[in-house]
All heavy atoms as a GROMACS GRO file, in nm:
protein
  638
    1MET      N    1  10.908   9.403   8.658
    1MET     CA    2  10.795   9.497   8.608
    1MET      C    3  10.660   9.425   8.596
    1MET      O    4  10.560   9.486   8.589
    1MET     CB    5  10.843   9.557   8.469
    1MET     CG    6  10.978   9.609   8.474
    1MET     SD    7  10.975   9.786   8.500
    1MET     CE    8  11.155   9.805   8.495
    2GLY      N    9  10.676   9.286   8.576
    2GLY     CA   10  10.554   9.203   8.556
    2GLY      C   11  10.588   9.064   8.594
    2GLY      O   12  10.703   9.035   8.614
    3CYS      N   13  10.478   8.982   8.611
    3CYS     CA   14  10.497   8.845   8.641
    3CYS      C   15  10.383   8.768   8.587
    3CYS      O   16  10.273   8.798   8.591
    3CYS     CB   17  10.489   8.846   8.795
    3CYS     SG   18  10.511   8.672   8.860
    4THR      N   19  10.424   8.653   8.522
    4THR     CA   20  10.332   8.563   8.463
    4THR      C   21  10.296   8.454   8.569
    4THR      O   22  10.384   8.402   8.631
    4THR     CB   23  10.396   8.492   8.342
    4THR    OG1   24  10.435   8.603   8.241
    4THR    CG2   25  10.307   8.402   8.269
    5ASP      N   26  10.170   8.424   8.589
    5ASP     CA   27  10.130   8.331   8.686
    5ASP      C   28  10.144   8.191   8.622
    5ASP      O   29  10.079   8.153   8.520
    5ASP     CB   30   9.982   8.357   8.720
    5ASP     CG   31   9.940   8.277   8.832
    5ASP    OD1   32   9.983   8.163   8.868
    5ASP    OD2   33   9.842   8.320   8.910
    6TYR      N   34  10.232   8.117   8.686
    6TYR     CA   35  10.259   7.976   8.641
    6TYR      C   36  10.149   7.877   8.663
    6TYR      O   37  10.137   7.775   8.597
    6TYR     CB   38  10.392   7.926   8.684
    6TYR     CG   39  10.500   7.987   8.629
    6TYR    CD1   40  10.511   8.112   8.573
    6TYR    CD2   41  10.628   7.919   8.632
    6TYR    CE1   42  10.630   8.173   8.515
    6TYR    CE2   43  10.749   7.977   8.576
    6TYR     CZ   44  10.747   8.098   8.520
    6TYR     OH   45  10.854   8.164   8.466
    7ASP      N   46  10.056   7.908   8.765
    7ASP     CA   47   9.948   7.821   8.792
    7ASP      C   48   9.821   7.859   8.720
    7ASP      O   49   9.729   7.773   8.707
    7ASP     CB   50   9.928   7.825   8.949
    7ASP     CG   51  10.042   7.761   9.026
    7ASP    OD1   52  10.100   7.656   8.979
    7ASP    OD2   53  10.091   7.824   9.118
    8ASN      N   54   9.811   7.984   8.698
    8ASN     CA   55   9.686   8.036   8.631
    8ASN      C   56   9.726   8.087   8.489
    8ASN      O   57   9.737   8.216   8.473
    8ASN     CB   58   9.626   8.143   8.706
    8ASN     CG   59   9.488   8.198   8.649
    8ASN    OD1   60   9.433   8.137   8.561
    8ASN    ND2   61   9.430   8.298   8.706
    9ILE      N   62   9.767   8.004   8.396
    9ILE     CA   63   9.833   8.036   8.271
    9ILE      C   64   9.740   8.135   8.191
    9ILE      O   65   9.618   8.114   8.171
    9ILE     CB   66   9.866   7.916   8.183
    9ILE    CG1   67   9.967   7.825   8.255
    9ILE    CG2   68   9.915   7.964   8.046
    9ILE    CD1   69  10.002   7.704   8.188
   10GLY      N   70   9.793   8.246   8.162
   10GLY     CA   71   9.716   8.358   8.099
   10GLY      C   72   9.713   8.488   8.181
   10GLY      O   73   9.692   8.603   8.136
   11ARG      N   74   9.730   8.466   8.310
   11ARG     CA   75   9.724   8.573   8.407
   11ARG      C   76   9.864   8.647   8.410
   11ARG      O   77   9.969   8.580   8.427
   11ARG     CB   78   9.683   8.540   8.545
   11ARG     CG   79   9.682   8.647   8.652
   11ARG     CD   80   9.657   8.597   8.778
   11ARG     NE   81   9.684   8.714   8.872
   11ARG     CZ   82   9.618   8.737   8.982
   11ARG    NH1   83   9.522   8.658   9.023
   11ARG    NH2   84   9.644   8.838   9.064
   12ILE      N   85   9.856   8.777   8.406
   12ILE     CA   86   9.983   8.859   8.409
   12ILE      C   87   9.959   8.962   8.514
   12ILE      O   88   9.863   9.036   8.508
   12ILE     CB   89  10.024   8.931   8.274
   12ILE    CG1   90  10.043   8.813   8.169
   12ILE    CG2   91  10.138   9.020   8.281
   12ILE    CD1   92  10.061   8.875   8.031
   13ASP      N   93  10.043   8.969   8.617
   13ASP     CA   94  10.042   9.078   8.707
   13ASP      C   95  10.138   9.186   8.671
   13ASP      O   96  10.262   9.151   8.639
   13ASP     CB   97  10.072   9.019   8.852
   13ASP     CG   98   9.962   8.923   8.896
   13ASP    OD1   99   9.847   8.960   8.876
   13ASP    OD2  100   9.999   8.815   8.946
   14LEU      N  101  10.100   9.312   8.688
   14LEU     CA  102  10.196   9.420   8.655
   14LEU      C  103  10.226   9.493   8.793
   14LEU      O  104  10.136   9.513   8.868
   14LEU     CB  105  10.131   9.521   8.561
   14LEU     CG  106  10.092   9.460   8.423
   14LEU    CD1  107  10.024   9.558   8.340
   14LEU    CD2  108  10.220   9.408   8.352
   15PHE      N  109  10.353   9.535   8.794
   15PHE     CA  110  10.401   9.610   8.922
   15PHE      C  111  10.415   9.758   8.878
   15PHE      O  112  10.412   9.783   8.756
   15PHE     CB  113  10.535   9.549   8.960
   15PHE     CG  114  10.520   9.402   9.002
   15PHE    CD1  115  10.602   9.301   8.921
   15PHE    CD2  116  10.439   9.353   9.089
   15PHE    CE1  117  10.595   9.172   8.956
   15PHE    CE2  118  10.432   9.220   9.126
   15PHE     CZ  119  10.503   9.132   9.058
   16PRO      N  120  10.415   9.836   8.979
   16PRO     CA  121  10.421   9.980   8.949
   16PRO      C  122  10.520  10.037   8.846
   16PRO      O  123  10.491  10.121   8.770
   16PRO     CB  124  10.447  10.049   9.091
   16PRO     CG  125  10.384   9.952   9.186
   16PRO     CD  126  10.421   9.813   9.115
   17ASN      N  127  10.646   9.971   8.851
   17ASN     CA  128  10.745  10.009   8.752
   17ASN      C  129  10.704   9.986   8.611
   17ASN      O  130  10.763  10.044   8.514
   17ASN     CB  131  10.877   9.928   8.781
   17ASN     CG  132  10.950   9.994   8.898
   17ASN    OD1  133  10.902  10.095   8.948
   17ASN    ND2  134  11.037   9.922   8.951
   18ALA      N  135  10.606   9.905   8.582
   18ALA     CA  136  10.560   9.873   8.445
   18ALA      C  137  10.486   9.999   8.388
   18ALA      O  138  10.474  10.008   8.267
   18ALA     CB  139  10.463   9.759   8.441
   19PHE      N  140  10.449  10.095   8.474
   19PHE     CA  141  10.370  10.206   8.432
   19PHE      C  142  10.448  10.327   8.419
   19PHE      O  143  10.394  10.442   8.421
   19PHE     CB  144  10.253  10.227   8.525
   19PHE     CG  145  10.163  10.104   8.521
   19PHE    CD1  146  10.175  10.006   8.623
   19PHE    CD2  147  10.053  10.098   8.429
   19PHE    CE1  148  10.078   9.897   8.622
   19PHE    CE2  149   9.981   9.986   8.424
   19PHE     CZ  150   9.981   9.886   8.526
   20ILE      N  151  10.583  10.319   8.418
   20ILE     CA  152  10.669  10.438   8.419
   20ILE      C  153  10.645  10.526   8.288
   20ILE      O  154  10.634  10.645   8.304
   20ILE     CB  155  10.824  10.401   8.417
   20ILE    CG1  156  10.865  10.334   8.554
   20ILE    CG2  157  10.917  10.516   8.379
   20ILE    CD1  158  10.994  10.277   8.556
   21ASP      N  159  10.627  10.458   8.177
   21ASP     CA  160  10.586  10.530   8.055
   21ASP      C  161  10.526  10.426   7.958
   21ASP      O  162  10.527  10.315   7.992
   21ASP     CB  163  10.709  10.600   7.990
   21ASP     CG  164  10.823  10.509   7.965
   21ASP    OD1  165  10.806  10.385   7.935
   21ASP    OD2  166  10.943  10.563   7.968
   22GLU      N  167  10.483  10.470   7.854
   22GLU     CA  168  10.404  10.383   7.750
   22GLU      C  169  10.497  10.275   7.702
   22GLU      O  170  10.466  10.158   7.691
   22GLU     CB  171  10.357  10.473   7.638
   22GLU     CG  172  10.285  10.388   7.540
   22GLU     CD  173  10.228  10.468   7.421
   22GLU    OE1  174  10.224  10.598   7.434
   22GLU    OE2  175  10.190  10.409   7.319
   23GLU      N  176  10.629  10.316   7.663
   23GLU     CA  177  10.714  10.216   7.614
   23GLU      C  178  10.736  10.100   7.721
   23GLU      O  179  10.734   9.974   7.686
   23GLU     CB  180  10.850  10.270   7.582
   23GLU     CG  181  10.958  10.174   7.535
   23GLU     CD  182  11.087  10.231   7.500
   23GLU    OE1  183  11.098  10.351   7.484
   23GLU    OE2  184  11.188  10.144   7.490
   24GLN      N  185  10.759  10.129   7.841
   24GLN     CA  186  10.790  10.028   7.942
   24GLN      C  187  10.659   9.939   7.956
   24GLN      O  188  10.675   9.813   7.984
   24GLN     CB  189  10.827  10.087   8.074
   24GLN     CG  190  10.866   9.987   8.178
   24GLN     CD  191  10.991   9.913   8.133
   24GLN    OE1  192  11.091   9.966   8.104
   24GLN    NE2  193  10.976   9.779   8.126
   25LEU      N  194  10.539   9.995   7.966
   25LEU     CA  195  10.420   9.915   7.967
   25LEU      C  196  10.410   9.817   7.855
   25LEU      O  197  10.384   9.700   7.877
   25LEU     CB  198  10.299  10.009   7.983
   25LEU     CG  199  10.168   9.941   7.992
   25LEU    CD1  200  10.164   9.854   8.107
   25LEU    CD2  201  10.050  10.044   7.998
   26VAL      N  202  10.434   9.870   7.730
   26VAL     CA  203  10.417   9.786   7.618
   26VAL      C  204  10.518   9.671   7.618
   26VAL      O  205  10.482   9.552   7.604
   26VAL     CB  206  10.431   9.866   7.484
   26VAL    CG1  207  10.442   9.776   7.368
   26VAL    CG2  208  10.316   9.961   7.464
   27ARG      N  209  10.643   9.705   7.652
   27ARG     CA  210  10.747   9.603   7.660
   27ARG      C  211  10.717   9.501   7.767
   27ARG      O  212  10.741   9.376   7.744
   27ARG     CB  213  10.889   9.672   7.683
   27ARG     CG  214  10.944   9.744   7.570
   27ARG     CD  215  11.076   9.814   7.607
   27ARG     NE  216  11.142   9.869   7.487
   27ARG     CZ  217  11.229   9.797   7.409
   27ARG    NH1  218  11.261   9.680   7.434
   27ARG    NH2  219  11.281   9.862   7.310
   28THR      N  220  10.671   9.547   7.878
   28THR     CA  221  10.635   9.445   7.987
   28THR      C  222  10.522   9.358   7.944
   28THR      O  223  10.540   9.234   7.965
   28THR     CB  224  10.600   9.526   8.111
   28THR    OG1  225  10.704   9.609   8.154
   28THR    CG2  226  10.565   9.428   8.226
   29LEU      N  227  10.424   9.408   7.885
   29LEU     CA  228  10.314   9.324   7.844
   29LEU      C  229  10.358   9.221   7.735
   29LEU      O  230  10.316   9.112   7.740
   29LEU     CB  231  10.201   9.415   7.789
   29LEU     CG  232  10.125   9.488   7.891
   29LEU    CD1  233  10.022   9.591   7.825
   29LEU    CD2  234  10.034   9.401   7.979
   30VAL      N  235  10.438   9.273   7.643
   30VAL     CA  236  10.482   9.175   7.530
   30VAL      C  237  10.572   9.076   7.592
   30VAL      O  238  10.566   8.951   7.563
   30VAL     CB  239  10.560   9.259   7.428
   30VAL    CG1  240  10.630   9.161   7.325
   30VAL    CG2  241  10.460   9.352   7.350
   31HIS      N  242  10.661   9.106   7.693
   31HIS     CA  243  10.753   9.019   7.746
   31HIS      C  244  10.671   8.908   7.825
   31HIS      O  245  10.693   8.789   7.811
   31HIS     CB  246  10.842   9.098   7.847
   31HIS     CG  247  10.946   9.005   7.913
   31HIS    ND1  248  11.074   8.998   7.867
   31HIS    CD2  249  10.930   8.935   8.026
   31HIS    CE1  250  11.140   8.914   7.956
   31HIS    NE2  251  11.062   8.871   8.052
   32GLU      N  252  10.576   8.957   7.899
   32GLU     CA  253  10.496   8.856   7.982
   32GLU      C  254  10.406   8.770   7.898
   32GLU      O  255  10.389   8.659   7.922
   32GLU     CB  256  10.415   8.927   8.092
   32GLU     CG  257  10.505   9.003   8.193
   32GLU     CD  258  10.607   8.909   8.268
   32GLU    OE1  259  10.579   8.797   8.285
   32GLU    OE2  260  10.721   8.962   8.298
   33LYS      N  261  10.363   8.827   7.774
   33LYS     CA  262  10.283   8.747   7.689
   33LYS      C  263  10.366   8.634   7.628
   33LYS      O  264  10.313   8.530   7.603
   33LYS     CB  265  10.226   8.839   7.583
   33LYS     CG  266  10.149   8.771   7.475
   33LYS     CD  267  10.026   8.713   7.526
   33LYS     CE  268   9.940   8.649   7.419
   33LYS     NZ  269   9.839   8.560   7.458
   34CYS      N  270  10.490   8.662   7.608
   34CYS     CA  271  10.582   8.566   7.549
   34CYS      C  272  10.595   8.440   7.656
   34CYS      O  273  10.589   8.325   7.624
   34CYS     CB  274  10.726   8.625   7.531
   34CYS     SG  275  10.839   8.501   7.457
   35HIS      N  276  10.607   8.484   7.783
   35HIS     CA  277  10.611   8.375   7.889
   35HIS      C  278  10.484   8.301   7.893
   35HIS      O  279  10.481   8.176   7.910
   35HIS     CB  280  10.636   8.444   8.027
   35HIS     CG  281  10.776   8.481   8.048
   35HIS    ND1  282  10.880   8.406   8.009
   35HIS    CD2  283  10.826   8.601   8.096
   35HIS    CE1  284  10.996   8.480   8.040
   35HIS    NE2  285  10.957   8.594   8.100
   36VAL      N  286  10.363   8.367   7.867
   36VAL     CA  287  10.238   8.296   7.866
   36VAL      C  288  10.239   8.187   7.750
   36VAL      O  289  10.205   8.070   7.765
   36VAL     CB  290  10.123   8.376   7.849
   36VAL    CG1  291   9.995   8.305   7.816
   36VAL    CG2  292  10.106   8.470   7.976
   37GLN      N  293  10.297   8.234   7.634
   37GLN     CA  294  10.300   8.137   7.518
   37GLN      C  295  10.397   8.026   7.551
   37GLN      O  296  10.374   7.909   7.514
   37GLN     CB  297  10.350   8.210   7.393
   37GLN     CG  298  10.242   8.304   7.350
   37GLN     CD  299  10.111   8.244   7.321
   37GLN    OE1  300  10.012   8.271   7.391
   37GLN    NE2  301  10.096   8.147   7.232
   38GLN      N  302  10.510   8.052   7.622
   38GLN     CA  303  10.604   7.950   7.654
   38GLN      C  304  10.535   7.842   7.752
   38GLN      O  305  10.549   7.726   7.734
   38GLN     CB  306  10.728   8.006   7.722
   38GLN     CG  307  10.808   8.084   7.631
   38GLN     CD  308  10.912   8.180   7.716
   38GLN    OE1  309  10.895   8.214   7.827
   38GLN    NE2  310  11.025   8.207   7.642
   39LEU      N  311  10.465   7.894   7.845
   39LEU     CA  312  10.391   7.805   7.934
   39LEU      C  313  10.289   7.717   7.857
   39LEU      O  314  10.282   7.595   7.885
   39LEU     CB  315  10.325   7.881   8.054
   39LEU     CG  316  10.426   7.934   8.158
   39LEU    CD1  317  10.359   8.042   8.233
   39LEU    CD2  318  10.474   7.824   8.242
   40LYS      N  319  10.221   7.779   7.775
   40LYS     CA  320  10.122   7.704   7.697
   40LYS      C  321  10.188   7.589   7.614
   40LYS      O  322  10.141   7.486   7.597
   40LYS     CB  323  10.038   7.794   7.607
   40LYS     CG  324   9.944   7.877   7.684
   40LYS     CD  325   9.864   7.969   7.592
   40LYS     CE  326   9.761   8.040   7.667
   40LYS     NZ  327   9.678   8.131   7.583
   41GLU      N  328  10.308   7.630   7.551
   41GLU     CA  329  10.370   7.536   7.467
   41GLU      C  330  10.453   7.428   7.530
   41GLU      O  331  10.448   7.310   7.497
   41GLU     CB  332  10.472   7.616   7.369
   41GLU     CG  333  10.539   7.527   7.270
   41GLU     CD  334  10.620   7.611   7.161
   41GLU    OE1  335  10.591   7.726   7.154
   41GLU    OE2  336  10.697   7.538   7.098
   42TYR      N  337  10.528   7.471   7.643
   42TYR     CA  338  10.614   7.379   7.712
   42TYR      C  339  10.566   7.326   7.841
   42TYR      O  340  10.619   7.221   7.886
   42TYR     CB  341  10.746   7.437   7.727
   42TYR     CG  342  10.815   7.485   7.600
   42TYR    CD1  343  10.838   7.624   7.580
   42TYR    CD2  344  10.858   7.396   7.501
   42TYR    CE1  345  10.892   7.673   7.459
   42TYR    CE2  346  10.915   7.439   7.380
   42TYR     CZ  347  10.931   7.575   7.366
   42TYR     OH  348  10.994   7.632   7.252
   43GLY      N  349  10.476   7.395   7.900
   43GLY     CA  350  10.424   7.353   8.036
   43GLY      C  351  10.508   7.405   8.152
   43GLY      O  352  10.630   7.447   8.131
   44LYS      N  353  10.453   7.415   8.266
   44LYS     CA  354  10.516   7.474   8.380
   44LYS      C  355  10.646   7.404   8.429
   44LYS      O  356  10.741   7.470   8.453
   44LYS     CB  357  10.418   7.472   8.497
   44LYS     CG  358  10.463   7.524   8.634
   44LYS     CD  359  10.358   7.510   8.734
   44LYS     CE  360  10.411   7.545   8.875
   44LYS     NZ  361  10.305   7.536   8.976
   45LYS      N  362  10.654   7.276   8.429
   45LYS     CA  363  10.758   7.194   8.474
   45LYS      C  364  10.882   7.226   8.380
   45LYS      O  365  10.994   7.250   8.436
   45LYS     CB  366  10.732   7.045   8.469
   45LYS     CG  367  10.833   6.953   8.525
   45LYS     CD  368  10.800   6.811   8.523
   45LYS     CE  369  10.906   6.728   8.577
   45LYS     NZ  370  10.872   6.586   8.582
   46TYR      N  371  10.869   7.232   8.252
   46TYR     CA  372  10.981   7.266   8.168
   46TYR      C  373  11.041   7.409   8.190
   46TYR      O  374  11.155   7.432   8.194
   46TYR     CB  375  10.933   7.254   8.023
   46TYR     CG  376  11.043   7.294   7.919
   46TYR    CD1  377  11.134   7.198   7.880
   46TYR    CD2  378  11.055   7.421   7.865
   46TYR    CE1  379  11.227   7.215   7.786
   46TYR    CE2  380  11.143   7.444   7.765
   46TYR     CZ  381  11.240   7.352   7.732
   46TYR     OH  382  11.337   7.378   7.643
   47VAL      N  383  10.948   7.507   8.205
   47VAL     CA  384  10.993   7.636   8.226
   47VAL      C  385  11.060   7.665   8.359
   47VAL      O  386  11.150   7.742   8.374
   47VAL     CB  387  10.873   7.741   8.209
   47VAL    CG1  388  10.901   7.878   8.247
   47VAL    CG2  389  10.821   7.725   8.066
   48LEU      N  390  11.012   7.590   8.465
   48LEU     CA  391  11.070   7.616   8.600
   48LEU      C  392  11.196   7.542   8.624
   48LEU      O  393  11.267   7.576   8.718
   48LEU     CB  394  10.964   7.568   8.704
   48LEU     CG  395  10.843   7.668   8.716
   48LEU    CD1  396  10.746   7.599   8.821
   48LEU    CD2  397  10.884   7.799   8.763
   49GLN      N  398  11.242   7.455   8.539
   49GLN     CA  399  11.362   7.383   8.555
   49GLN      C  400  11.479   7.457   8.491
   49GLN      O  401  11.483   7.585   8.500
   49GLN     CB  402  11.348   7.247   8.496
   49GLN     CG  403  11.246   7.160   8.567
   49GLN     CD  404  11.233   7.025   8.505
   49GLN    OE1  405  11.283   6.998   8.393
   49GLN    NE2  406  11.172   6.926   8.583
   50GLU      N  407  11.569   7.400   8.449
   50GLU     CA  408  11.701   7.453   8.410
   50GLU      C  409  11.683   7.545   8.282
   50GLU      O  410  11.770   7.609   8.233
   50GLU     CB  411  11.812   7.354   8.382
   50GLU     CG  412  11.779   7.253   8.263
   50GLU     CD  413  11.697   7.133   8.300
   50GLU    OE1  414  11.668   7.122   8.414
   50GLU    OE2  415  11.666   7.053   8.217
   51ASN      N  416  11.565   7.541   8.230
   51ASN     CA  417  11.531   7.614   8.103
   51ASN      C  418  11.496   7.756   8.125
   51ASN      O  419  11.469   7.831   8.029
   51ASN     CB  420  11.429   7.546   8.022
   51ASN     CG  421  11.474   7.402   7.993
   51ASN    OD1  422  11.579   7.377   7.924
   51ASN    ND2  423  11.397   7.300   8.033
   52LEU      N  424  11.480   7.798   8.250
   52LEU     CA  425  11.434   7.938   8.286
   52LEU      C  426  11.523   8.039   8.220
   52LEU      O  427  11.467   8.130   8.168
   52LEU     CB  428  11.423   7.953   8.433
   52LEU     CG  429  11.354   8.073   8.486
   52LEU    CD1  430  11.212   8.083   8.434
   52LEU    CD2  431  11.359   8.079   8.640
   53ASN      N  432  11.651   8.035   8.224
   53ASN     CA  433  11.736   8.134   8.158
   53ASN      C  434  11.711   8.144   8.006
   53ASN      O  435  11.704   8.252   7.961
   53ASN     CB  436  11.885   8.093   8.192
   53ASN     CG  437  11.916   8.128   8.331
   53ASN    OD1  438  11.863   8.210   8.410
   53ASN    ND2  439  12.028   8.065   8.383
   54GLU      N  440  11.692   8.029   7.942
   54GLU     CA  441  11.667   8.040   7.802
   54GLU      C  442  11.534   8.096   7.774
   54GLU      O  443  11.513   8.172   7.676
   54GLU     CB  444  11.677   7.896   7.744
   54GLU     CG  445  11.812   7.842   7.726
   54GLU     CD  446  11.908   7.936   7.644
   54GLU    OE1  447  11.870   7.981   7.546
   54GLU    OE2  448  12.021   7.966   7.699
   55MET      N  449  11.435   8.069   7.863
   55MET     CA  450  11.298   8.128   7.840
   55MET      C  451  11.310   8.275   7.861
   55MET      O  452  11.238   8.353   7.788
   55MET     CB  453  11.201   8.070   7.940
   55MET     CG  454  11.174   7.917   7.923
   55MET     SD  455  11.096   7.865   7.773
   55MET     CE  456  11.229   7.779   7.702
   56GLU      N  457  11.386   8.330   7.958
   56GLU     CA  458  11.396   8.466   7.979
   56GLU      C  459  11.469   8.536   7.857
   56GLU      O  460  11.423   8.641   7.815
   56GLU     CB  461  11.475   8.489   8.105
   56GLU     CG  462  11.452   8.632   8.168
   56GLU     CD  463  11.301   8.665   8.206
   56GLU    OE1  464  11.229   8.563   8.241
   56GLU    OE2  465  11.277   8.779   8.193
   57LYS      N  466  11.576   8.476   7.814
   57LYS     CA  467  11.639   8.528   7.691
   57LYS      C  468  11.552   8.542   7.584
   57LYS      O  469  11.544   8.643   7.494
   57LYS     CB  470  11.769   8.439   7.658
   57LYS     CG  471  11.879   8.453   7.746
   57LYS     CD  472  11.990   8.365   7.690
   57LYS     CE  473  12.105   8.340   7.794
   57LYS     NZ  474  12.202   8.250   7.744
   58GLU      N  475  11.471   8.445   7.552
   58GLU     CA  476  11.375   8.448   7.448
   58GLU      C  477  11.272   8.554   7.451
   58GLU      O  478  11.241   8.615   7.361
   58GLU     CB  479  11.306   8.306   7.436
   58GLU     CG  480  11.206   8.296   7.312
   58GLU     CD  481  11.132   8.164   7.310
   58GLU    OE1  482  11.200   8.057   7.356
   58GLU    OE2  483  11.020   8.158   7.266
   59ALA      N  484  11.222   8.568   7.579
   59ALA     CA  485  11.125   8.673   7.602
   59ALA      C  486  11.179   8.812   7.589
   59ALA      O  487  11.116   8.897   7.528
   59ALA     CB  488  11.067   8.659   7.745
   60TYR      N  489  11.307   8.833   7.631
   60TYR     CA  490  11.364   8.968   7.601
   60TYR      C  491  11.385   8.993   7.456
   60TYR      O  492  11.365   9.115   7.412
   60TYR     CB  493  11.495   8.981   7.690
   60TYR     CG  494  11.472   9.023   7.828
   60TYR    CD1  495  11.507   8.935   7.933
   60TYR    CD2  496  11.415   9.147   7.859
   60TYR    CE1  497  11.481   8.974   8.064
   60TYR    CE2  498  11.394   9.186   7.985
   60TYR     CZ  499  11.435   9.101   8.089
   60TYR     OH  500  11.412   9.141   8.221
   61SER      N  501  11.431   8.893   7.385
   61SER     CA  502  11.449   8.898   7.241
   61SER      C  503  11.318   8.935   7.168
   61SER      O  504  11.309   9.024   7.088
   61SER     CB  505  11.505   8.774   7.185
   61SER     OG  506  11.529   8.786   7.049
   62PHE      N  507  11.221   8.859   7.205
   62PHE     CA  508  11.081   8.872   7.145
   62PHE      C  509  11.035   9.028   7.173
   62PHE      O  510  10.982   9.083   7.085
   62PHE     CB  511  10.988   8.774   7.203
   62PHE     CG  512  10.846   8.791   7.148
   62PHE    CD1  513  10.823   8.754   7.020
   62PHE    CD2  514  10.749   8.845   7.226
   62PHE    CE1  515  10.694   8.761   6.964
   62PHE    CE2  516  10.611   8.850   7.172
   62PHE     CZ  517  10.583   8.814   7.044
   63GLU      N  518  11.054   9.062   7.302
   63GLU     CA  519  11.003   9.200   7.336
   63GLU      C  520  11.077   9.305   7.256
   63GLU      O  521  11.015   9.398   7.200
   63GLU     CB  522  11.038   9.214   7.486
   63GLU     CG  523  11.034   9.355   7.541
   63GLU     CD  524  11.108   9.379   7.672
   63GLU    OE1  525  11.114   9.276   7.748
   63GLU    OE2  526  11.153   9.484   7.696
   64LYS      N  527  11.206   9.299   7.249
   64LYS     CA  528  11.282   9.389   7.169
   64LYS      C  529  11.240   9.382   7.017
   64LYS      O  530  11.214   9.500   6.965
   64LYS     CB  531  11.433   9.361   7.180
   64LYS     CG  532  11.517   9.464   7.106
   64LYS     CD  533  11.666   9.425   7.119
   64LYS     CE  534  11.751   9.525   7.052
   64LYS     NZ  535  11.883   9.493   7.049
   65GLU      N  536  11.235   9.279   6.953
   65GLU     CA  537  11.196   9.268   6.817
   65GLU      C  538  11.057   9.326   6.790
   65GLU      O  539  11.029   9.400   6.705
   65GLU     CB  540  11.209   9.127   6.772
   65GLU     CG  541  11.355   9.078   6.758
   65GLU     CD  542  11.358   8.929   6.732
   65GLU    OE1  543  11.263   8.866   6.671
   65GLU    OE2  544  11.460   8.876   6.756
   66TRP      N  545  10.963   9.274   6.877
   66TRP     CA  546  10.826   9.324   6.863
   66TRP      C  547  10.820   9.481   6.872
   66TRP      O  548  10.738   9.542   6.789
   66TRP     CB  549  10.740   9.252   6.966
   66TRP     CG  550  10.585   9.277   6.946
   66TRP    CD1  551  10.508   9.197   6.880
   66TRP    CD2  552  10.514   9.399   6.990
   66TRP    NE1  553  10.373   9.251   6.882
   66TRP    CE2  554  10.384   9.372   6.942
   66TRP    CE3  555  10.541   9.500   7.060
   66TRP    CZ2  556  10.287   9.452   6.982
   66TRP    CZ3  557  10.442   9.592   7.086
   66TRP    CH2  558  10.306   9.572   7.049
   67TYR      N  559  10.873   9.533   6.971
   67TYR     CA  560  10.864   9.678   6.999
   67TYR      C  561  10.923   9.763   6.888
   67TYR      O  562  10.867   9.851   6.833
   67TYR     CB  563  10.941   9.715   7.134
   67TYR     CG  564  10.912   9.857   7.167
   67TYR    CD1  565  10.790   9.897   7.231
   67TYR    CD2  566  10.999   9.962   7.140
   67TYR    CE1  567  10.763  10.025   7.256
   67TYR    CE2  568  10.977  10.094   7.164
   67TYR     CZ  569  10.858  10.120   7.225
   67TYR     OH  570  10.822  10.258   7.248
   68GLU      N  571  11.048   9.716   6.842
   68GLU     CA  572  11.116   9.787   6.731
   68GLU      C  573  11.043   9.777   6.604
   68GLU      O  574  11.019   9.874   6.520
   68GLU     CB  575  11.261   9.733   6.708
   68GLU     CG  576  11.355   9.761   6.830
   68GLU     CD  577  11.364   9.910   6.844
   68GLU    OE1  578  11.381   9.987   6.752
   68GLU    OE2  579  11.361   9.953   6.969
   69LEU      N  580  10.975   9.659   6.572
   69LEU     CA  581  10.896   9.646   6.456
   69LEU      C  582  10.771   9.736   6.461
   69LEU      O  583  10.737   9.806   6.368
   69LEU     CB  584  10.854   9.499   6.437
   69LEU     CG  585  10.754   9.468   6.320
   69LEU    CD1  586  10.822   9.494   6.183
   69LEU    CD2  587  10.718   9.322   6.321
   70ASN      N  588  10.697   9.732   6.574
   70ASN     CA  589  10.579   9.815   6.592
   70ASN      C  590  10.610   9.962   6.600
   70ASN      O  591  10.521  10.045   6.550
   70ASN     CB  592  10.503   9.762   6.706
   70ASN     CG  593  10.428   9.634   6.659
   70ASN    OD1  594  10.330   9.639   6.597
   70ASN    ND2  595  10.481   9.524   6.716
   71LYS      N  596  10.727   9.994   6.645
   71LYS     CA  597  10.763  10.147   6.653
   71LYS      C  598  10.775  10.199   6.502
   71LYS      O  599  10.733  10.303   6.472
   71LYS     CB  600  10.892  10.158   6.731
   71LYS     CG  601  10.919  10.299   6.752
   71LYS     CD  602  11.041  10.311   6.858
   71LYS     CE  603  11.173  10.276   6.799
   71LYS     NZ  604  11.290  10.296   6.890
   72LYS      N  605  10.839  10.113   6.426
   72LYS     CA  606  10.859  10.159   6.280
   72LYS      C  607  10.719  10.164   6.207
   72LYS      O  608  10.704  10.248   6.127
   72LYS     CB  609  10.952  10.056   6.209
   72LYS     CG  610  11.085  10.065   6.254
   72LYS     CD  611  11.180   9.951   6.196
   72LYS     CE  612  11.315   9.958   6.250
   72LYS     NZ  613  11.396   9.849   6.190
   73VAL      N  614  10.631  10.074   6.239
   73VAL     CA  615  10.497  10.068   6.180
   73VAL      C  616  10.416  10.192   6.213
   73VAL      O  617  10.346  10.248   6.129
   73VAL     CB  618  10.424   9.940   6.214
   73VAL    CG1  619  10.275   9.944   6.174
   73VAL    CG2  620  10.497   9.820   6.147
   74LYS      N  621  10.429  10.240   6.344
   74LYS     CA  622  10.356  10.360   6.386
   74LYS      C  623  10.397  10.482   6.313
   74LYS      O  624  10.323  10.575   6.300
   74LYS     CB  625  10.382  10.383   6.534
   74LYS     CG  626  10.294  10.303   6.629
   74LYS     CD  627  10.325  10.334   6.759
   74LYS     CE  628  10.198  10.346   6.850
   74LYS     NZ  629  10.223  10.378   6.994
   75LYS      N  630  10.522  10.496   6.266
   75LYS     CA  631  10.571  10.612   6.197
   75LYS      C  632  10.512  10.625   6.075
   75LYS      O  633  10.461  10.633   5.998
   75LYS     CB  634  10.725  10.605   6.185
   75LYS     CG  635  10.796  10.622   6.313
   75LYS     CD  636  10.949  10.619   6.292
   75LYS     CE  637  11.016  10.632   6.432
   75LYS     NZ  638  11.164  10.627   6.414
   0.00000   0.00000   0.00000
């Protein structure tokens, strides 16, 4: 749904599926923003090696927690 640019840290590209609905767009942006923070903290080499699966798990967890928290706040 989205892609974080490992060479231009901070750039996030969104694909058409990211725009299915508001929830998907928000979740995609939050998920990719987590990857941006990971790249800033650990660097490209760390993220691209054997740690990629852990980085992805962390991003999905962050996305879920952030979305659920903010959904409650909106109510």
